[in-house]
PAZAMAR-962071 format. One record per atom (N, C-alpha, C): residue number from 1; atom name; x, y, z. Coordinates in nm, 3 decimals. Example, Ala and Ser with C-alpha at 12.3 -4.5 7.8 and 13.67 -1.06 7.14 Angstrom:
2
NODE   num   atome        xx        yy        zz
NODE     1       N     1.319    -0.569     0.780
NODE     1      CA     1.230    -0.450     0.780
NODE     1       C     1.320    -0.330     0.780
NODE     2       N     1.285    -0.225     0.708
NODE     2      CA     1.367    -0.106     0.714
NODE     2       C     1.290     0.003     0.787
***
This chain:
84
NODE   num   atome        xx        yy        zz
NODE     1       N     0.090    -0.119     0.000
NODE     1      CA    -0.045    -0.009    -0.032
NODE     1       C     0.075     0.107    -0.004
NODE     2       N     0.201     0.149     0.095
NODE     2      CA     0.256     0.226     0.079
NODE     2       C     0.199     0.395     0.134
NODE     3       N     0.279     0.480     0.062
NODE     3      CA     0.230     0.614     0.047
NODE     3       C     0.079     0.681    -0.021
NODE     4       N     0.069     0.566    -0.132
NODE     4      CA    -0.039     0.619    -0.180
NODE     4       C    -0.122     0.551    -0.136
NODE     5       N    -0.269     0.663    -0.171
NODE     5      CA    -0.399     0.615    -0.070
NODE     5       C    -0.433     0.607    -0.204
NODE     6       N    -0.545     0.510    -0.139
NODE     6      CA    -0.646     0.423    -0.263
NODE     6       C    -0.771     0.416    -0.175
NODE     7       N    -0.855     0.433    -0.319
NODE     7      CA    -1.023     0.456    -0.238
NODE     7       C    -1.069     0.331    -0.186
NODE     8       N    -1.190     0.340    -0.160
NODE     8      CA    -1.257     0.242    -0.146
NODE     8       C    -1.283     0.129    -0.238
NODE     9       N    -1.316     0.164    -0.332
NODE     9      CA    -1.360     0.092    -0.421
NODE     9       C    -1.202     0.019    -0.444
NODE    10       N    -1.065     0.078    -0.465
NODE    10      CA    -0.985     0.021    -0.507
NODE    10       C    -0.939    -0.142    -0.434
NODE    11       N    -0.981    -0.022    -0.313
NODE    11      CA    -0.917    -0.191    -0.172
NODE    11       C    -0.979    -0.305    -0.215
NODE    12       N    -1.172    -0.258    -0.196
NODE    12      CA    -1.217    -0.379    -0.207
NODE    12       C    -1.209    -0.447    -0.343
NODE    13       N    -1.139    -0.398    -0.433
NODE    13      CA    -1.111    -0.471    -0.588
NODE    13       C    -0.962    -0.588    -0.523
NODE    14       N    -0.880    -0.487    -0.465
NODE    14      CA    -0.751    -0.584    -0.409
NODE    14       C    -0.805    -0.743    -0.336
NODE    15       N    -0.909    -0.667    -0.227
NODE    15      CA    -0.931    -0.797    -0.167
NODE    15       C    -0.959    -0.766    -0.007
NODE    16       N    -0.914    -0.609     0.002
NODE    16      CA    -0.936    -0.567     0.174
NODE    16       C    -1.076    -0.603     0.149
NODE    17       N    -1.096    -0.637     0.334
NODE    17      CA    -1.205    -0.628     0.380
NODE    17       C    -1.261    -0.588     0.512
NODE    18       N    -1.158    -0.530     0.532
NODE    18      CA    -1.221    -0.489     0.679
NODE    18       C    -1.057    -0.380     0.722
NODE    19       N    -1.083    -0.298     0.839
NODE    19      CA    -0.975    -0.162     0.860
NODE    19       C    -0.998    -0.216     0.987
NODE    20       N    -0.838    -0.154     1.080
NODE    20      CA    -0.810    -0.162     1.218
NODE    20       C    -0.690    -0.131     1.220
NODE    21       N    -0.664    -0.143     1.334
NODE    21      CA    -0.528    -0.099     1.398
NODE    21       C    -0.418    -0.221     1.408
NODE    22       N    -0.301    -0.214     1.376
NODE    22      CA    -0.188    -0.304     1.422
NODE    22       C    -0.052    -0.231     1.524
NODE    23       N    -0.076    -0.265     1.618
NODE    23      CA     0.022    -0.162     1.700
NODE    23       C    -0.038    -0.080     1.708
NODE    24       N    -0.128    -0.009     1.698
NODE    24      CA    -0.135     0.154     1.725
NODE    24       C    -0.169     0.216     1.578
NODE    25       N    -0.107     0.154     1.464
NODE    25      CA    -0.101     0.222     1.311
NODE    25       C    -0.259     0.144     1.288
NODE    26       N    -0.313     0.240     1.173
NODE    26      CA    -0.444     0.206     1.091
NODE    26       C    -0.368     0.096     0.984
NODE    27       N    -0.477    -0.014     0.972
NODE    27      CA    -0.426    -0.069     0.868
NODE    27       C    -0.567    -0.129     0.807
NODE    28       N    -0.540    -0.215     0.647
NODE    28      CA    -0.665    -0.251     0.637
NODE    28       C    -0.596    -0.411     0.596
NODE    29       N    -0.711    -0.514     0.619
NODE    29      CA    -0.718    -0.659     0.653
NODE    29       C    -0.745    -0.709     0.563
NODE    30       N    -0.694    -0.807     0.445
NODE    30      CA    -0.818    -0.910     0.410
NODE    30       C    -0.768    -1.047     0.419
NODE    31       N    -0.767    -1.118     0.376
NODE    31      CA    -0.843    -1.297     0.434
NODE    31       C    -0.793    -1.292     0.547
NODE    32       N    -0.917    -1.235     0.614
NODE    32      CA    -0.955    -1.193     0.763
NODE    32       C    -0.960    -1.327     0.834
NODE    33       N    -0.997    -1.439     0.769
NODE    33      CA    -1.043    -1.574     0.829
NODE    33       C    -0.925    -1.703     0.794
NODE    34       N    -0.829    -1.611     0.724
NODE    34      CA    -0.696    -1.728     0.709
NODE    34       C    -0.632    -1.757     0.859
NODE    35       N    -0.522    -1.840     0.822
NODE    35      CA    -0.419    -1.817     0.972
NODE    35       C    -0.345    -1.705     0.967
NODE    36       N    -0.300    -1.654     0.831
NODE    36      CA    -0.219    -1.505     0.826
NODE    36       C    -0.305    -1.447     0.770
NODE    37       N    -0.359    -1.361     0.793
NODE    37      CA    -0.446    -1.258     0.706
NODE    37       C    -0.303    -1.105     0.649
NODE    38       N    -0.373    -1.094     0.561
NODE    38      CA    -0.280    -0.992     0.444
NODE    38       C    -0.276    -0.854     0.509
NODE    39       N    -0.226    -0.792     0.572
NODE    39      CA    -0.243    -0.645     0.638
NODE    39       C    -0.163    -0.555     0.544
NODE    40       N    -0.211    -0.428     0.523
NODE    40      CA    -0.139    -0.344     0.432
NODE    40       C    -0.154    -0.174     0.550
NODE    41       N    -0.048    -0.127     0.513
NODE    41      CA    -0.108    -0.021     0.617
NODE    41       C    -0.181     0.125     0.533
NODE    42       N    -0.254     0.207     0.629
NODE    42      CA    -0.270     0.290     0.562
NODE    42       C    -0.334     0.466     0.595
NODE    43       N    -0.355     0.534     0.499
NODE    43      CA    -0.365     0.646     0.602
NODE    43       C    -0.209     0.697     0.534
NODE    44       N    -0.221     0.729     0.411
NODE    44      CA    -0.040     0.763     0.386
NODE    44       C     0.053     0.690     0.497
NODE    45       N     0.085     0.596     0.563
NODE    45      CA     0.196     0.593     0.657
NODE    45       C     0.249     0.459     0.547
NODE    46       N     0.346     0.451     0.495
NODE    46      CA     0.448     0.349     0.490
NODE    46       C     0.511     0.242     0.550
NODE    47       N     0.511     0.115     0.415
NODE    47      CA     0.496    -0.029     0.476
NODE    47       C     0.583    -0.018     0.593
NODE    48       N     0.694     0.064     0.609
NODE    48      CA     0.840     0.011     0.674
NODE    48       C     0.822     0.067     0.828
NODE    49       N     0.688     0.144     0.840
NODE    49      CA     0.651     0.165     1.003
NODE    49       C     0.633     0.051     1.024
NODE    50       N     0.506    -0.022     0.941
NODE    50      CA     0.460    -0.154     1.012
NODE    50       C     0.573    -0.292     1.058
NODE    51       N     0.663    -0.285     0.983
NODE    51      CA     0.800    -0.343     1.022
NODE    51       C     0.876    -0.317     1.147
NODE    52       N     0.890    -0.205     1.127
NODE    52      CA     0.939    -0.098     1.292
NODE    52       C     0.843    -0.135     1.391
NODE    53       N     0.779    -0.118     1.379
NODE    53      CA     0.671    -0.164     1.517
NODE    53       C     0.677    -0.240     1.544
NODE    54       N     0.660    -0.369     1.428
NODE    54      CA     0.660    -0.550     1.520
NODE    54       C     0.806    -0.534     1.549
NODE    55       N     0.886    -0.507     1.510
NODE    55      CA     1.075    -0.571     1.563
NODE    55       C     1.054    -0.488     1.718
NODE    56       N     1.034    -0.316     1.726
NODE    56      CA     0.982    -0.297     1.873
NODE    56       C     0.875    -0.367     1.965
NODE    57       N     0.782    -0.358     1.908
NODE    57      CA     0.658    -0.502     1.970
NODE    57       C     0.693    -0.683     1.978
NODE    58       N     0.816    -0.705     1.888
NODE    58      CA     0.825    -0.852     1.964
NODE    58       C     0.973    -0.820     2.030
NODE    59       N     1.019    -0.716     2.008
NODE    59      CA     1.110    -0.701     2.131
NODE    59       C     1.101    -0.665     2.276
NODE    60       N     1.037    -0.653     2.314
NODE    60      CA     0.959    -0.629     2.422
NODE    60       C     0.864    -0.753     2.483
NODE    61       N     0.787    -0.775     2.409
NODE    61      CA     0.762    -0.940     2.455
NODE    61       C     0.815    -1.016     2.474
NODE    62       N     0.974    -1.037     2.412
NODE    62      CA     1.026    -1.085     2.431
NODE    62       C     1.136    -1.098     2.585
NODE    63       N     1.147    -0.969     2.645
NODE    63      CA     1.177    -0.924     2.732
NODE    63       C     1.057    -0.953     2.838
NODE    64       N     0.968    -0.927     2.823
NODE    64      CA     0.851    -0.975     2.916
NODE    64       C     0.862    -1.117     2.911
NODE    65       N     0.883    -1.206     2.839
NODE    65      CA     0.869    -1.419     2.847
NODE    65       C     1.031    -1.421     2.930
NODE    66       N     1.096    -1.357     2.912
NODE    66      CA     1.250    -1.401     3.007
NODE    66       C     1.175    -1.335     3.165
NODE    67       N     1.126    -1.176     3.181
NODE    67      CA     1.077    -1.219     3.326
NODE    67       C     0.950    -1.285     3.340
NODE    68       N     0.879    -1.321     3.261
NODE    68      CA     0.732    -1.411     3.295
NODE    68       C     0.749    -1.511     3.228
NODE    69       N     0.783    -1.596     3.294
NODE    69      CA     0.730    -1.756     3.184
NODE    69       C     0.613    -1.798     3.098
NODE    70       N     0.529    -1.750     3.213
NODE    70      CA     0.409    -1.765     3.186
NODE    70       C     0.338    -1.634     3.104
NODE    71       N     0.368    -1.588     3.053
NODE    71      CA     0.310    -1.453     2.943
NODE    71       C     0.264    -1.489     2.840
NODE    72       N     0.143    -1.482     2.847
NODE    72      CA     0.099    -1.567     2.686
NODE    72       C     0.039    -1.370     2.649
NODE    73       N     0.067    -1.393     2.508
NODE    73      CA     0.105    -1.291     2.428
NODE    73       C    -0.033    -1.242     2.403
NODE    74       N    -0.099    -1.145     2.381
NODE    74      CA    -0.249    -1.075     2.367
NODE    74       C    -0.232    -1.062     2.153
NODE    75       N    -0.338    -1.084     2.123
NODE    75      CA    -0.387    -1.023     1.979
NODE    75       C    -0.277    -0.872     1.961
NODE    76       N    -0.228    -0.860     1.899
NODE    76      CA    -0.199    -0.706     1.825
NODE    76       C    -0.268    -0.646     1.728
NODE    77       N    -0.364    -0.736     1.683
NODE    77      CA    -0.463    -0.687     1.583
NODE    77       C    -0.608    -0.621     1.615
NODE    78       N    -0.655    -0.549     1.609
NODE    78      CA    -0.808    -0.496     1.662
NODE    78       C    -0.878    -0.428     1.492
NODE    79       N    -0.955    -0.540     1.514
NODE    79      CA    -1.040    -0.485     1.363
NODE    79       C    -1.181    -0.422     1.434
NODE    80       N    -1.164    -0.308     1.336
NODE    80      CA    -1.253    -0.188     1.403
NODE    80       C    -1.387    -0.150     1.308
NODE    81       N    -1.385    -0.256     1.173
NODE    81      CA    -1.506    -0.240     1.109
NODE    81       C    -1.442    -0.294     0.966
NODE    82       N    -1.552    -0.306     0.911
NODE    82      CA    -1.573    -0.364     0.751
NODE    82       C    -1.544    -0.263     0.622
NODE    83       N    -1.519    -0.246     0.537
NODE    83      CA    -1.500    -0.139     0.469
NODE    83       C    -1.611    -0.201     0.337
NODE    84       N    -1.673    -0.063     0.320
NODE    84      CA    -1.825    -0.087     0.265
NODE    84       C    -1.812    -0.017     0.160
***
């Protein structure tokens, strides 16, 4: 998705069905019922921002696991609605 704005019609044509948040970053989601949904950054946010957020989040979760082996990670994707 990158830095280009895409209309709702274009998003639906590409298969994106929902929108939401990942690590606090707005995203579009497709294949929501699969084991590995496809996520694209929204609102002019470059894809590399998601990569950096993933690295920071996984590093913090690694530290939590070191100090608390019973820690169970929560879902980081919050689906807020369907693209209509």
